[in-house]
N, C-alpha and C positions, 0 to 999 in steps of 0.2 A: 267294390262289390261287382262292378261290371267285368273287371279283369278275372275275378274268381269264377264268375259264371262262364266266361269264354274258355277258361282252362278246363272246367268240367265238361263243357260242350265238346272240346277237342278229344278228351279222353273217352267220352261216350261214343264219339264217331269212330275212334280207333277200335273200341270194343265191338262195335256193331259190324265193322268191316275187317276184323282181325284176320280172317282166313285169306282174303284177297291180298292184304298187306304182306302176310307171310309168304305167299306164293311169289309176289313181286320181289321180295327180299332174296329168296332163293335164286330166282332167275337172274337178278342183278349181280349177286355174289358169284354165280357160276360164270356169267359173261365177263366179269372183271378178272377172275382168276385166269381164264384161258387167254384173255387179251394181254395181261401182264406177263404171262409166260411165253408170249410170242407165237401163239397158235396160228395167227393169220399169216405169218411170214412163210410158213412151210406149205401152205395150200396152193394148189394150182389156180390159175386165174379164174377159170369158170367156177370151180368149187368155192372159191373165195367170194365171188359175186353172189352166188346162190345162197350160201350160208349167211352172209352178211345181211342180205335182204330178208331172209327168214327171221333172223334174230331181231331185226328192227320192226318187222310187221307183226310178229307174234304177240307183243303186248297189246297192240290195238285190236287184234282179233279176239283176244281174251276179254277185253273191255266190251266189245260188241256182243259177245255171247252172254255175258253176265250183267248187262246193263240194267236189267230189272232187279238184280240182287244187291246192287249197291244201295246202301241206306244213308239217309241224311237226318240229322237231329237238329231241329230248329231251337231258337231261344226259349220258346214257350214250353216245349217238352223238357228242356233242361230245368226250367223253373219249377215245373210240376214235379220233376224227379227229386229236386232238393226239398220241396215242401213235404212230400211224402216221407222223406227221410227224417224230417224234423217234427212234423205235427200229424195228428191222426184225423182231426175234424176241422181244421182251419187252413186257409191258404193265403197268408199275408202278402207274399210277393205278387201273386196274381191280382189281389185286391188293389194294389197300388196303381194298376193300369185300368181299373174299372171306370165306367162313365155312367152318370145317372140317366135313367130312361125317362122319368117323369120330370118335366120342366118345373112343376110346382113343388118339387121336393124341398124339404126344409134344409137350407144351406148349412145350418149349424150342425145338424145331425150328420150330414155328409162329411163335413170337416172332421168331426169326432171319429167317424168311421175310418177316414184316411189316416188320421193320427194314430189310432189304435193299430191299424194294419202296419204302419211305419215302425211303431215300437216293437211289434212282433217280429218284423223283418230284421231288426237289429240283433235279435236273439238267435237268428238262424246260424247253425253250424254248417260250414261248407265241407261236405263229404266229397272226397275225390274217389271216383271208381277205381277199382283194381284191375289191372290188365293181366289176365292169366293166359299167357301165350302157350302154356303147356297143354291147354285144351286142343289147340291146333297142331302142336308139335310135341307129342308125348315122347318121341324117341330122341328129342333134343338135337336134331340134325343141324340146327342153326349154329351150334358151337363148332361142329365139324367144318362147316362152310367158312365160318369166321377164321378158324385156324388156318385153313388152306389159303384164304385171302391174305392173311398176315404174312405167311411164308412166301407167297407169290410177290407181294409188294417188296419184302425184304430182298428177295433174290434179284428182282429187276432193278431196285435201287443200288444194290451192290455192284451191278454190272452197268450202271448208268443207262438203263434201257427203258425207264418208265414211260417217258413221252414218245420214244421211238416205237415201242410195242403198242401203245394205245393208238397212236397215229396210223399204225399199219392196218387197223380195222377198215379204214376208208381209203387205203392206198391200193389201187387196182392196176399198178404198173406191171409190165411183163417181168417175171421173176428172173433175177440174175442166176439163182441156183439152178433153175430148170433149164435155162438157156445153155448152161454149161454141163448138163447131164450129171449134176451132183446129186447123189441119192441122200447122203448125210455127210455132215462135216463137224469136226470138233477141233478148235484151236484154243490153246491155253498157254499162259506164261507161268513159269515156275521160277520165282526168285531164289537165290541161294538160301539154304536153310538158316545160316547164321543171321540173316536179316530179320527173321521172324515175320516176314510179310506174307500174307495169304496169296494163294494162286489166283490168277485172274483169267476169266474165260473171254475169248474174243469170238464174235459171230461174223459169219459171212453174210453181208447185207443182202436180203432177198430182193430188194427193190432197186438197188443201184450199185454199180461197180466203180463209179467215179469218186465216191466219198472216201476220204482218207482219214484213218484213225490216228490221232497223236497220243502216244502212250509213253509215260515216264516210268522207267524201270531201273533197278539197281544193276550195276555192272555184273557180268557173268550170269545174268538170268538166261534161262533156257526156254526156247520156243518149241512147243510140241504141236504137231499138226497131224491129224488123222482124217482122211477124206475117202469116201466111197464114191466112185465115178466110173462110168463106162469109157470115158475118154482116156487115151493112152498118151496124151500130150501135156499132162499137167506138169508145170515147172514153176520155179520161183526165181526171182531176180533180186540180187543185193548189189547195189552199185552197178558195175558193168559186168558182173558175173551172172551167168545163167546156168541153173542146175535143174535136173529133173528129179521128181519125187521117186522114192524107192517103192516099188510095188511088192508088198510083203505077201499078199495073197491076190487071188484074181479080183480085180476092181477095187482093191484096198491099198491105199497109198499112205506112207508115213514119212515124217520128217522130224529130226531132232537137231536143233540149231542153237548154238550159244552166241549171245549178243554181248560184245565187248566195247562197242562204240556207237555213236549216233549213226543211224542209217535208215534208208528206205527199204522196205521189204514188200515185194509185189508177188502175189500168186496169180499165175496165168494158165489159161487153157490154150495151148499153142501161143498165139500172139494176143489173144483176147484177155483183158484184165478181169480177174474175178474179185480180188481184194487188195487194197492198198493200206499199208501200215507204216507210220513213221515212228521209230523207236528213239526216244531221247534218254540217253544213259545218265543217271544221276551220279555225279562224281563221288567216289568214296573218300571221305576226309581222312587225313592222317590221325592216328590216336594222339592223345595228349597225356602228359604225366608230370606230376610235381610231388614235392615232399609234403606230407601232412605233418610230420615231425622230422626235423633235421637229423642226419646221422650223428650218432654219438657213441663213444667208446665206453662200455660198461664192463669193468674188469678186463677179461681177455677177449671180449666179444664186441661185435658191431651191432648196433640196434637202430632201426629207423622204420617209419611207416610212410607208404606212398599212396597217392590217389591217381588212378588211371581212368580215362574215359575215351569212348569212341562213338561214332554215329550209329554203328550197328552192334559190334561186340569186341571187347578186348580178349583176344585169344590167349595171350600169354604175357607175363611180365618177367623179365629176366634181369637178374643182378649179376654184374661181371666185375671182377677185380683184375685189372690189367697187370701184366708181367712187369715187375720193377726193372729198371735199366741195368742193375747189377746182374740180373739173370737173363740177359738178352740171348745167351747161348742156349737156353732151355728150349725144348720143342714146344712146350705148352705156352700159349700166349695169354690165356685168361683162366680165372677160376669162375665157373658159372653156377648160378643157383636159380632154379625156377621158383619164383615167389608164389606161395599158395594163396588161394582165395576160395570163398564158398561158391560151389557150382550153382546153387539155387538163388544167388544174389542177382540183382539187375546186371546183366552182362554188359550194358552200356557204360556203367560206372561202378568201379570196384575199388576196394581198399586192400592193400597188401601189407602184411606184417613180416618184418625180417629181424631175426635174432640169431647170430651165428658166432660160435667160438672158433677163432682162426689162429690161436696161439700155437697149435700143433703143426701149422703149415710151414714148409721150408722157407716161404717168403716172409714170414712173420718178422716184424721189426723194421721192415723196409718201406720206403715211400712208394705209393702207387696211386692209381686213379680208380674210383668207384664209378661204374657206368650202369644206370638203370634204363632198360629198354622196354617200351610198351609196343606190342606187336598185334596187329589185327589179322583177319582172315585172308587178306590179300598180301600178307607179309610186309605191309607198310610199317616202318619202324620210326619211333620218336625216342630220342635219348636225352637224358640229363646226366651231367658228369660232376664229379667233385674229387678234389685231391684228398687223399687220406694217408695215414701211416698205419699199416696193418699191425694190430696189437700183438704184443708178445708177452710171454710169461717170465717173471723174474725167478731165478733159482738161487738158493742159499748154499746148498751142498756143493763143495768144490769139485768133486768127481762128476756130479751131474752137469755143472757148468762146463767142464772140460769136454765131456762127451758131446754136449750141445755145440760147442765150438768146433769140434772135429766134424760134426754133421754139416755145419754151415760152410766150413772151408772146403769140404768135398764138393758141395753144390756149386760153390764159387770157383772151383777148379784151382784153388790155391795150394792144394796138397794132393799127391797121388794116392791111389788106393792102398798100396803096400805100406806107405808111410803112415797113413791113417789107421790101418789095422795094427801096426806096431805100437802106435801111440795109445790106442785103445787098450791093448794088452798091458802096457806099462801102467796105465791109470788103474785098471781093475786089480792088477797084482799089488799095486801100492795100497789100494783100499781093500785089503784082504778080508775085512769083516763083511763086506758086501757079498762075497762069494758064499758065505755061510747061509745066506737067504736063498732058498731053493728057487724061488720065482725069479730073482735077479740072475742067478746062475744060468737058469734055463734060457732067459732072454739073451744073456751074454753069448751063450752057445749058438743061438739062432743068428745073432749078428755076425759072428765069425763064419758061420756056414754061408751066409749071404756074401760076405767078402770073398770067400774061396771060389764062388761061382761067377764073380764079376771079372770082366777083362778090361772094361773102361768105365769111366765115370757115368752114372745114370743121369740122363737129362730130362727125366719126367718127374714132376713133383709127387706123383702117386707111387713112385717106386718103393718097394718093400724095405729097402735099406734105410731110407729116410724115416719111415714109420717105425722100424725096429730100433733105430738109434734114439728116436723120441721116446718110445716106450721105456727104453733102458734108462734114459736120463730121468724120467718121471719116477721109475722104481727107486733109483738112487736117492732122489729127493724126498719121496713120500714114504718109502719103506712099507710099514704095515698098513698105512692108510690107503695104499694104492688099490688093493683088492676091494676095499669097502667103497671107494669112489667109483670103480668100474661097475660094481653091482648097482650103485646108485644111478649111474648113467643109463644102464639097461632098463631099470624099472621106470626111470623118467620117460624114456622113449615109449614104453608101453602105456604109461599114464597119459601122455599127450596124444597118442594114437587113439586111445579109448575116448578121449574128449572130442576128437574130430568125429568119431562115429556116434557119439552120444549114447554109448552102451552103458546104461546105468549100473548093471551088475559088475562089469569090468572096471568101471570107474571106482566103485566102492572098494573092490578087491585091491586095485592098484594103489589107491589112496592109502589104505591101511599099510600095505607093504612099503610104500614110499616113506610114510611117516616113520616106520620102524627103522629103515635105512638111515634116515636123517638123524634120528635119535642116537643110533649107534655111532655115526660119524661124529656127532657133537660130543658124545661121551668120550670117545677116544681122544678127540682134540682137547677136551678139558683135562683129561688125565695126563696128557703130555705137557700141558701148560697149566698145571694146577695152581700156580702162584699168580697167574695173570688174571686179575679180577676184571679188567677191561674186556678181555677176550670172552670171559664167561658171560658178561653182561651183553656183549654183542651177539653171542650165540643164542641167548635167551630171547633177544629181540627178534632175531631171524626166525626162530622157532614159532614165536607168537604170530609173526607176520604170515608164516606159512599156514597156520591154522585159520587166520582171518581170510586169506586169499582162497583157501580151499572151500570155506563156507560160502563166500561170494560167488565162486564159480558154480557150486552146486545150485544156488538160487537162480543164477542166470541161465543155467541149463533148462530149468523148469519153465521159467518165464523171464524173458529179457531180450534185449536187442543183441544181434550177432556181433555188432560193432563193440559193445561193452564187453561181451564175452571174450572176443579176441584180444581186447586190451588187457583183460585180467589174465588170460593165458600167457601173454607176452610178459606181464609182470611176474608171473609164476616162473617162467623160464629164467628171467633175470635173477630171481631169488635162489632157485636151485643151482644156478651157475655160481652165485656168490657162496653158497654152502659148500660146493665142491672145490672152489678156488678162493679160500678165505683171504680177505684183504688185511694187510698189515695195518695195525693201529698206530697212528701218529699221536703219542700220548701228550706231547706238548700242545698240539692243536686241539686235542680233546679237552684239555684243561681250559684252554681259551674259550672253547665253545661252552663249557659248563659255566664259566664266568659270565659270558654274554647271556646265557639263559637265566642266570641269577639276576642280572640287571633288568632283563625283560620282566621277570616276576615282580621285581621291586616297582617298576613303572606301572605294572598292572594294579598293584595295591595303591599306588599313588593316584592313579586314575579313579579308582573306586572312592577314595577319600575326597578327591576334588569334586566328584559328582554329588557326594553327601553335602559338602559345604555349599555347593551351588544351589541345592534344594533348600538349605537353610536361608540363604540369601533371598531366594525367591519368596519363601514364606514370610521373611521379614519385610519385604517390599509389599506383599499383599496385605499384611496385618500390622502395618507400621505403628498404629496407635497402641496396640496391645503390647508391643515389645519395647517401646521407647523407655518405659520406666523399669521393666524387669531386666533389661539387658545390662544395665549398670549395676555393679556390685553383686551379680549373681555368682553362684559358686563355680560354674563351669566356665570354659574359655569362650570368649566372644567369637563370632565369625571372622573378624579381622585378625585376631590372634591365631586362630586356626589356619587362616590363609597364609600368614607370615611363616608359620611353622612348616606348612606344606611347601612353600617356596624354598625354604632352607633345605628341606629333604631333597627337592629337585636339584638344588645346587650340589649337594653331596653326590647324587647319582651321576651328574654330569662330570664331576671330578673323577669318580671311579671309572667312567667310560674313557676319559682322557688318559688316566694312569695305566689302563689296560691296552694302550696303544691302538685303540679303535677310534674311528672318526665319530665325533659328536654329531648326531643328526641336527640339521638346521631347525627342524620343527621344535626341538627342546628349547632352543634359544627364544623362539617365538612364544612358547608356552610360558617361559620365565617372564617375558615382558608382559604378557597378558595377566599373570598372577600379580605382578607389581601394580598394574593398573587396577585390578580388583581390590587390592589392599587399600589403595588411595581412595577409591570410590566408597568403600566401607567406612573408612575413617571420616570421609566428608558427609556421611549419612545418605549415600545414594545406592542403596542395596539393589535397585532395579538395574542400574548400569553395571554394578559389580557382578550380577548374575550373568549378564551378557559376556563380560570379560572372562569369567570363569568357564563359560561354555566354549569360548575360543581356546582357552587353555586345555580343556578336556579334549577338544578336537585335535590340537597339535600333539598332545601326548599320545593320542591314539594313532595318529599318522606316524609318529616316530617309532611306536611299537611295531606297526605293520612293516615299516622299512627294515627294522632290525630283524624281525622274524623272517622276512624274505631273504635278507642277507645271510641269516643263519641257515636256512634251507639250502641256499646255493653253495654254501661252504661245507655242507655235510659230506660231500664226496671227497673233500680234501682230508678228512679225518681218517678215512680208510684208503690207503694207497695199495694198488694191485700191480705187481710186477715193477717195471721201471717207468710206469706211467706217472707223468707229472701233472701239474695243474693244467686243465684243458685249455685255458686261455693262453698259455705259453707254449705247450707242447704241440697243440693241434689247432692253429688259428682258424682253420677252415670249418671247424665244428662250432656251432653257436647254440647257446641255450635259448630255446623258443618260448620259455615261460614268461608270462606277463603277470606281475603281481600288483594288486590294487594297493595304492599307498595313500588314498584319500578316504575321507569319510567324516561322519559327524558323530556326536555322542549318542544320537538316536538311531542312526541308520548305517554307520560305517562297518568296516570289517575288522574284527579283533580275532586274531588267531590264537589267543591265549585265553583259557586253556583249550587248545584245539583237540587234544587227544580225548578229553572227556566228551566233548561235543560229538566227535566222530564215533565214539563207542555208543553214545545214546542214539545217534542216527542209525547205526547198524542194528541196534535192538528194534527200532521202529520198523526198519525194512524187513527184518526176519519175521516180525509179527504179521506184517502185511502179506508176506509170502505164505505164511501158515494159513491165514484167513482165505487167501485166494484159492489155495488147494482144497479147502473145505467143500466137499461135494454138495452139502446142504444149502449153500448160498445160491441165491438166484442170479440170473444173468446181469441184472441191473447193478447189483452190489459188486459183482466181479469186474464189470466195466469200470466202476468208480475206483476200485482198488488198483486196477491196471493203470489208470491215469495217475494215481498217487505214486505208484512204482516208477513210472516213466519220469515223473517230476523229480523223485529222489535220485 
């Protein structure tokens, strides 16, 4: 009760003296603003002393003038105010402090009076007065002063001048600025733009020239100085060098100075020091770069992802393929590619995606070195290197192979130009059918025209001769497919360019056209190989995958991370490359893969049956009394018989795996032993122990399935062979598969990838539904945030 009365008293006091409090607030805010902004530093000494004295004496003078207008509210007045708010004809709080006048007063009645007053006092509601400052400040100027006070505080804090500026109110030393005839000065540091560090202002201290500022700055920061002074002897000293300021106009001096190392910087008026600064240059670290995914050969292309980072900004990431030793006579030393990255990403840490078809290059098929360089704004370079074999395309047509061989021998200087031209004429004349194709004939004429203009072997890989011979070999190989593929390449480029720009209308138009070109190419391919069912199946799978990727990219364009979008675009590039350069199907390996898939399906069924039997064993253990009599002589098989049958089935599957020349997973052997233990436990009437053994068997079968599925995925690339590419593990030992596959788990929480296709389709349906709901304009922000979190999780 006492605390509440005191609170009411304080509020009443504020209300009664609100005008005086408001005036003091405005005065204090104004004084704080000018002090934080360094107003006292620029004043001459006399003005400083007079104004400071006035500011300090003014509040006391105001109090003296209005001393009779200040009001005080005592406790009794507060109590009366509260009683009036609660009651109309009684005053219980005041009665508690009453004292009897008559000494002969009946004590019992007096106690009853006090008790009644006390009971009434407990019912009192404590009303708190409202402070209506608008009565004193109808124009709301308080908010304006508060705004400027916050700005002044922020500005002084940013420049580390809060305490210096406040202290300057009482600092009456002779002014350094005035002594040196400086009317105004402005010094500021401008860090390089790529650092994204804000400019910093430096002040010439008005009270002292002996103080030295220690400032840390990035290398190549620029110091800008502008001074107005009547002195003609302004100079600056850096190390042992003394230089004079440049006078741009009368009494106006300027300086632009770049700082590249640690140094003292002193501004002087003749020999008298005005300002001392020590600049400590922050070393610029070298950028770092590593592979997010190791380089791998996909068809005729090289694919990899890199992560680059720098303390300020990664300016560029460059991929270079060095000249093979066989071509050391060439003028070109490298093939260079600027790796693209999003300009609005964090410039300190970027991810780059590389996918490039190099089969058309004259160096294709030769060993080289891949060098990835990260470069910052100071041209500091960090490199990572890896040995590679530049992928090449395998040709079937004999004429195409011979043309390609002539091209290679010209580049290696194994054959002179005249002999190469005659060999080409002989090949084309021999393949007379090819000349009936107008496109081939036109390209052949172009090649002969190029030969006629050459006097010596071209030693640049970009020379038109090498390009024309490549185009001619492709025409001889692909014939009628050549034009369709070139059209597909053009629309691909337009499609990927529109994705970078996120131009929705262009993306829709290019997607439709790209889909038509793909369908046309697949149709021609199927017509030319109408008896090849494996090729037709492969084409259908590629077409379906294109549709899926296209939908995923559309969804990610609307809402999704840039990283996931770039990954999908990389997958799309890989897919379209596969469509343009179909991979030969190894039918023998495909048959083995089908057998392995069949075995995995059988293990999946076996796992389901094992879990059913395990549930029966668990029920048997839980309700042993109910099943003891009914289990014998019942029409169906007992759990023990079912377990034995299941173990025989597992044995058959293991024999099938062995006969298919595949290694039997060790987990299946452990599953067989667990099943044998479960059979013994069931026979001995211990269903609880049997269910534990059956759980172990389920877990081992599951692990074996995961191992086989992982092995099946890693072998899928061997089913389709592109060009003369062999198994990656033998042909290119420097490339490694970076995937890690989970091979452990339990029946309740493990990873089963069968049937993965169905689960993937269901997941995609859920994602599409979430995207549709997110785009619904009627949904509120809270729902959209929740859907966004779900999409990020997916």
